[in-house]
C-alpha positions in Angstrom: 79.2 114.1 165.4 81.5 113.5 162.6 80.5 111.1 159.8 82.9 109.1 157.6 81.8 108.7 154.1 82.6 106.0 151.9 83.8 107.4 148.6 82.7 104.6 146.5 79.1 104.5 148.0 78.8 108.0 147.4 79.7 107.5 144.0 77.7 104.4 143.3 74.3 106.3 144.8 75.2 109.3 143.2 75.6 107.4 139.4 71.8 106.7 140.3 70.7 110.2 140.9 70.7 109.8 144.9 72.9 112.0 147.0 73.3 111.7 150.8 72.0 114.5 153.0 75.5 114.6 154.7 77.1 115.3 151.6 74.4 118.1 150.8 72.8 119.5 154.3 69.4 119.9 154.4 67.2 121.5 151.6 63.9 124.1 152.8 60.7 122.7 151.7 59.9 126.1 150.1 62.5 125.0 147.8 61.9 122.1 146.7 58.7 123.2 145.9 59.8 125.7 143.6 62.4 123.3 141.8 59.4 120.8 141.1 57.1 123.7 139.6 59.8 124.5 137.3 61.1 121.1 136.2 56.9 120.3 135.7 56.7 123.6 133.7 59.7 122.7 131.6 58.2 118.9 130.9 55.3 120.0 130.1 56.9 122.5 127.1 59.5 119.8 125.9 58.1 116.7 126.2 57.5 114.6 122.9 54.0 114.0 122.6 52.8 110.2 123.1 52.4 108.0 120.5 53.3 104.9 118.4 56.7 104.1 119.7 59.6 104.4 117.1 61.5 101.4 115.6 64.7 101.0 117.2 67.8 102.0 115.6 70.0 99.1 114.6 73.8 99.6 113.1 74.2 98.8 109.6 76.0 95.3 109.0 78.3 94.8 106.4 77.0 94.7 102.4 76.4 90.9 101.7 78.9 89.2 99.6 78.9 88.5 96.2 81.3 87.0 93.6 82.1 90.6 92.3 83.0 91.7 96.0 85.7 88.8 96.7 89.3 89.5 97.1 90.9 92.5 96.0 89.4 95.7 94.6 93.3 96.5 93.4 93.3 93.0 91.4 90.1 93.8 89.6 91.0 97.3 89.0 94.6 97.1 87.5 93.2 93.5 85.6 90.4 95.1 84.3 88.5 91.9 85.3 85.0 91.5 87.8 86.5 89.0 89.9 89.1 88.2 91.9 90.2 85.1 89.6 92.4 83.8 87.6 92.7 80.8 85.1 96.5 80.0 85.2 98.1 78.5 81.8 98.3 75.1 80.8 101.4 73.1 78.9 100.8 71.9 75.9 98.6 73.3 74.1 96.0 72.5 76.9 95.0 76.3 77.5 94.4 77.0 73.8 93.3 80.9 72.3 89.6 79.4 72.8 90.0 79.3 76.1 91.3 82.3 76.5 88.9 84.0 74.4 86.1 82.4 76.3 87.2 83.7 79.9 88.0 87.0 79.2 84.7 88.1 77.4 83.5 87.1 80.7 85.9 89.6 82.1 88.3 86.7 84.3 91.9 87.0 83.9 93.3 84.0 82.0 97.0 82.8 80.4 97.7 80.9 77.6 99.5 77.9 77.9 103.0 78.0 75.8 104.8 75.4 77.5 105.6 72.8 74.7 104.8 75.1 71.7 107.1 76.3 69.0 108.0 80.1 69.1 105.7 79.9 65.5 103.0 78.4 67.1 103.1 80.8 69.8 102.9 84.0 67.6 100.4 82.4 65.9 98.1 81.8 69.0 99.1 85.4 69.8 97.5 87.0 67.1 94.7 84.9 67.2 94.1 87.0 70.7 94.8 90.1 69.7 92.3 89.4 66.6 89.4 88.6 68.7 90.4 90.7 71.9 92.0 93.6 71.2 94.6 94.5 72.9 92.9 96.0 76.3 91.1 92.3 77.0 92.2 90.5 80.3 94.8 87.8 79.3 98.3 87.1 79.2 100.7 84.6 78.4 102.4 81.5 80.8 105.9 81.6 81.3 107.4 78.3 82.7 111.1 77.7 83.4 113.2 75.6 81.5 116.2 75.4 83.2 117.7 73.0 80.4 116.3 75.3 77.5 116.6 78.7 78.3 115.8 80.0 74.8 112.2 78.7 74.9 112.0 81.3 77.9 113.6 84.1 75.2 110.7 83.0 72.7 108.0 83.7 74.9 108.9 86.7 75.9 109.9 88.1 72.3 106.6 86.7 71.2 104.8 88.6 74.0 106.6 91.7 73.5 106.0 91.8 69.8 102.3 91.1 70.7 101.6 94.0 73.4 101.0 91.7 75.9 100.7 93.3 79.2 100.1 90.2 82.0 102.9 87.2 82.3 102.4 84.5 84.7 105.8 83.0 85.3 105.5 79.2 86.8 108.0 76.6 88.2 110.3 79.7 88.3 113.8 78.4 91.6 115.6 81.7 90.1 115.3 84.8 88.6 116.5 84.5 85.0 117.3 87.0 82.4 113.7 86.5 80.4 111.8 87.2 83.2 113.9 90.4 84.1 113.5 91.8 80.3 109.6 91.5 80.4 109.2 92.8 83.8 111.3 95.9 82.7 110.2 97.1 79.7 109.0 100.4 79.6 109.4 100.8 83.0 110.2 104.1 84.4 111.1 106.4 87.9 108.4 108.8 88.0 108.8 112.5 89.2 107.9 111.4 93.1 110.8 109.0 92.9 107.9 106.1 93.0 108.6 103.4 89.7 105.7 102.5 86.9 106.1 98.9 85.1 103.0 98.8 82.7 104.0 95.0 82.4 102.3 93.0 85.4 103.8 89.7 86.5 102.1 87.2 88.5 104.6 84.2 89.5 103.2 81.0 91.1 105.5 79.9 93.7 105.1 76.2 95.9 107.9 77.5 98.8 108.3 80.5 100.8 111.7 80.3 99.1 110.2 80.8 95.6 108.1 83.6 97.0 111.3 85.7 97.9 112.5 85.5 94.5 109.5 87.7 92.9 109.4 89.9 96.4 112.6 91.6 96.2 114.0 93.6 92.6 115.6 92.1 90.1 119.1 91.0 90.9 121.7 93.8 89.9 123.7 91.6 88.3 121.2 90.5 86.0 120.0 94.1 85.3 123.9 95.1 84.8 124.6 92.7 82.4 120.9 93.3 80.2 121.8 96.9 80.0 125.2 96.4 78.8 123.9 94.2 76.1 121.2 96.8 75.1 118.2 94.5 75.9 116.7 97.6 78.6 117.7 100.7 78.6 119.0 103.6 81.5 115.7 104.4 82.2 114.8 100.6 82.5 117.4 100.2 84.3 117.3 103.1 87.0 113.3 102.0 87.6 114.7 98.1 88.8 115.4 98.7 92.7 112.2 100.4 93.1 110.2 97.6 91.8 109.3 94.0 93.1 109.7 91.0 90.4 105.9 90.4 90.8 102.8 92.4 91.2 100.9 89.4 92.5 102.0 86.1 94.0 100.2 82.6 93.6 100.4 80.7 96.6 100.3 77.3 94.8 99.4 73.8 96.8 99.4 70.8 95.5 98.2 70.9 91.8 98.0 70.1 88.7 101.5 69.9 86.5 104.4 70.7 88.5 104.0 70.9 92.4 106.5 70.5 95.7 103.4 68.9 97.0 102.3 72.1 99.7 99.5 72.3 101.7 97.7 75.6 100.4 96.8 75.9 104.4 100.1 75.7 105.7 101.4 77.7 102.2 99.1 80.8 101.8 99.7 82.0 105.6 103.1 82.2 105.2 103.4 84.0 101.4 101.3 86.1 103.3 103.7 86.6 106.2 106.5 86.8 104.2 104.7 89.6 101.8 104.5 91.8 104.7 107.8 91.8 106.0 109.3 92.2 102.5 106.7 95.2 102.2 107.6 96.5 105.8 111.5 96.5 104.6 110.5 97.8 101.0 108.3 100.1 101.4 108.6 102.3 98.1 107.4 99.1 96.1 104.2 99.1 97.1 102.1 95.8 98.5 102.3 92.8 96.5 98.9 90.7 96.2 98.9 86.9 97.4 96.6 84.8 96.1 95.7 81.2 96.6 95.7 78.2 94.4 96.2 74.7 94.1 93.2 72.6 95.3 90.8 75.5 94.1 87.9 72.7 92.9 84.8 73.8 94.5 83.1 76.5 96.1 83.9 75.3 99.3 87.7 75.6 98.9 87.5 79.0 96.7 86.2 80.2 100.4 88.8 78.6 102.5 91.4 80.4 100.2 89.9 84.1 101.1 89.2 83.4 104.9 92.8 82.5 104.8 93.8 85.9 103.5 93.6 85.5 99.1 93.6 88.5 97.6 92.3 86.3 94.9 92.1 82.5 94.0 93.5 80.6 90.6 92.4 77.8 89.0 94.0 74.9 86.7 92.5 71.5 86.8 88.8 72.3 87.1 89.3 74.2 83.4 90.7 70.7 81.9 87.5 68.9 81.6 85.0 71.9 79.8 84.6 72.1 76.7 87.3 75.2 75.8 90.2 72.9 77.1 92.9 71.7 74.6 92.8 68.6 75.4 91.1 65.6 73.6 87.8 64.2 73.7 89.0 61.0 75.1 91.2 62.3 78.1 88.2 64.2 78.6 85.9 61.2 79.1 88.6 59.9 81.5 88.6 63.4 83.4 84.7 63.6 84.1 85.4 60.4 85.8 87.8 61.0 88.1 87.6 61.3 91.7 89.9 63.2 94.7 92.2 59.9 94.6 92.2 59.2 91.2 95.5 61.4 90.8 99.6 60.4 91.4 103.1 61.9 91.0 105.3 61.1 88.1 108.6 62.6 86.7 108.3 66.1 85.2 109.7 66.3 81.9 111.3 69.8 82.6 112.9 68.9 85.1 113.4 65.2 84.8 117.3 65.7 86.5 116.6 67.9 89.1 113.9 65.2 90.6 111.2 67.5 89.6 107.7 65.9 89.9 104.0 66.7 88.8 100.6 65.6 89.5 98.7 63.7 86.8 96.1 61.5 86.2 96.8 57.7 87.3 93.1 56.5 86.4 92.8 54.1 82.9 96.1 55.3 82.1 99.9 53.8 82.9 102.2 57.1 82.1 102.9 57.7 86.1 104.3 53.8 86.2 106.4 53.9 83.2 107.8 57.6 84.0 108.8 56.3 87.3 110.8 53.8 86.0 112.6 55.2 83.2 113.2 57.9 85.9 114.2 54.8 88.2 116.6 53.5 85.0 118.4 57.2 84.6 119.2 57.3 88.1 120.7 53.8 88.8 122.7 53.3 85.5 125.4 55.2 83.8 124.0 54.6 79.8 121.2 53.0 78.5 123.9 50.2 77.5 124.2 49.6 81.0 120.6 48.8 81.1 119.6 44.8 81.2 118.9 43.5 78.0 115.9 42.4 78.1 115.0 45.8 80.2 115.7 47.6 77.2 113.8 45.8 74.6 110.6 46.1 76.5 111.2 50.1 77.2 111.4 49.9 73.7 108.5 48.1 71.8 106.3 49.1 74.8 107.2 52.5 75.9 108.6 54.1 73.4 107.8 52.1 70.1 110.8 52.2 68.6 114.5 51.7 69.5 116.7 54.4 71.8 119.3 55.0 68.9 116.5 55.9 66.8 115.1 58.0 69.2 118.2 59.8 69.8 119.1 60.5 66.1 116.0 62.4 65.8 116.4 64.5 68.9 120.1 65.5 67.8 119.0 66.3 63.9 116.4 69.4 65.4 119.4 70.3 67.7 122.2 70.9 65.0 125.4 72.1 66.4 124.9 71.3 69.9 127.8 70.0 71.3 127.5 66.0 72.2 125.9 64.5 75.5 127.5 62.1 77.7 125.6 58.8 77.8 124.2 59.5 81.1 122.4 63.1 79.9 121.5 61.2 76.3 119.2 58.9 78.6 117.6 61.9 80.2 117.2 63.2 76.5 115.0 60.4 75.4 113.4 59.9 78.8 112.3 63.2 78.6 110.9 63.0 74.9 109.0 60.1 76.4 107.4 62.4 78.8 106.4 65.3 76.6 105.2 62.8 74.2 102.9 61.4 76.8 101.6 64.5 76.7 101.1 65.2 72.9 99.3 61.7 72.9 96.8 63.2 75.4 96.5 66.5 73.8 95.7 64.4 70.3 94.0 61.9 71.9 95.3 59.0 70.2 93.4 55.7 69.9 95.1 52.9 71.0 97.8 55.0 72.6 95.4 56.1 75.8 97.6 54.3 78.3 100.4 56.6 77.6 98.6 59.3 78.3 99.9 62.4 80.4 97.4 64.2 82.1 98.3 67.4 84.4 95.7 67.1 86.8 95.5 67.6 90.6 92.9 66.2 93.0 90.8 69.4 92.8 88.9 68.0 89.1 87.7 65.0 91.3 86.0 67.1 93.9 85.1 69.2 91.1 83.8 66.8 89.2 81.6 65.3 92.8 80.1 69.0 93.1 79.2 69.6 89.1 77.1 66.6 89.2 74.5 67.9 91.7 74.2 71.2 89.7 73.2 68.6 86.7 77.1 69.1 84.7 78.3 66.2 85.0 79.4 65.9 81.6 82.3 67.9 79.8 80.2 68.7 77.0 78.1 71.2 79.4 80.7 72.6 81.2 82.0 76.0 79.9 85.2 77.3 81.9 83.3 81.0 82.9 80.4 79.4 83.9 82.1 76.7 85.8 84.1 80.0 87.9 81.3 82.1 88.2 79.0 79.2 89.8 82.2 78.5 92.2 82.3 82.2 93.2 78.7 82.9 93.6 79.3 79.6 96.0 81.8 80.8 97.7 80.8 84.6 99.1 78.4 83.2 101.1 80.4 80.8 103.1 83.1 83.9 103.2 82.4 86.3 106.3 82.6 90.4 106.4 86.1 90.0 107.8 87.9 88.0 105.3 89.0 89.5 101.9 
């Protein structure tokens, strides 16, 4: 009789060491005895003696996260810092040399705030930093886009190049300017292997994906040609331009203190990372631009979230405002240490007043946001100052300007000799911007009796930071130092960041 075998059943039994008799046939008894004796002899020779059971081998897990291992290793190496963390430049002298020195000595990248400073003041600050830190320290300068005053950008770039500053932070840019390109390409060259090298690093803060696109690609060819024709860059620097992205690092900046597009970091950061990856595939010779996260980084949990989202580094601003090293006045710091997360709002941004730019500022205890909004509405709705109702003009002059409109405008004209006479609407914008800029200077100086006019650029991150630091005994600003806040934030973030995050 023929027996049919189920191959699946045979395979299953064979896998357990059971082979059907129908497959192998009968086995002679003598052969079985010899096989067993042979197996027993081998077992006696080769078996491991009985003893204590060995501990099971457990695969090693990922190393525990620490503050110094968060984020990008390349970021730490290229900037010569201990942490993947940067302190952004702050406008109007709020981020002074003392703050930069404190952070740089702690191995933390920081940027000198230059917005609102004169060329002489910037040069003096850079001399101070050079004397106190030396050229190799991890610090740079901030360059804020000034669409209505392009000479201010040239002043910053000239001072930075003269002082040998290696790092630049670009803020609020809506287009690439000649000043940016000139800094980026200074000393750039094409290497023997065909790649390009730029000795000066550029970190760009972007608030929208279209802003990120500006810095992920090379410098606009028309600007490179123009600068080469003017003799502002060399032939070698121009040849390197098509092989370099405009920035080495991008910081996707959510809703933050100062100029903001009111973005949400968990939406913005992944979008910029994906955009970077697309550019990297299309432009492989330029290398990989790092992407960090900023805006709302005021607690260990917020920093951890940014790293989990894929940030190569984090960047802070508002939390550094309320520290001993900050350049803002003690009166302003007293106000800042009491803020909660809901104590800031939006107001017109002086540098982008006519474009409708907005800035995050303190609202608790001050009237600046409401007053600046009123001025913007007056400018938007009236063709000239004379067209504004007389009662409104008197109120603004007496309470806001504490001077007449005509007297303020006369001083502005005297400060810009040779400039063409603007039209009536532009004159309004110039005077209203003067009020916004002056409100920041009042906060920096801490002028008594003018507290209601203080403009303090600040985001909700500081309110969250205040809550966190009160639990650590650092509720008072006199006890806060920028480097210690940074370390505490990263040390608190490290345990919350999983092994697969950056």
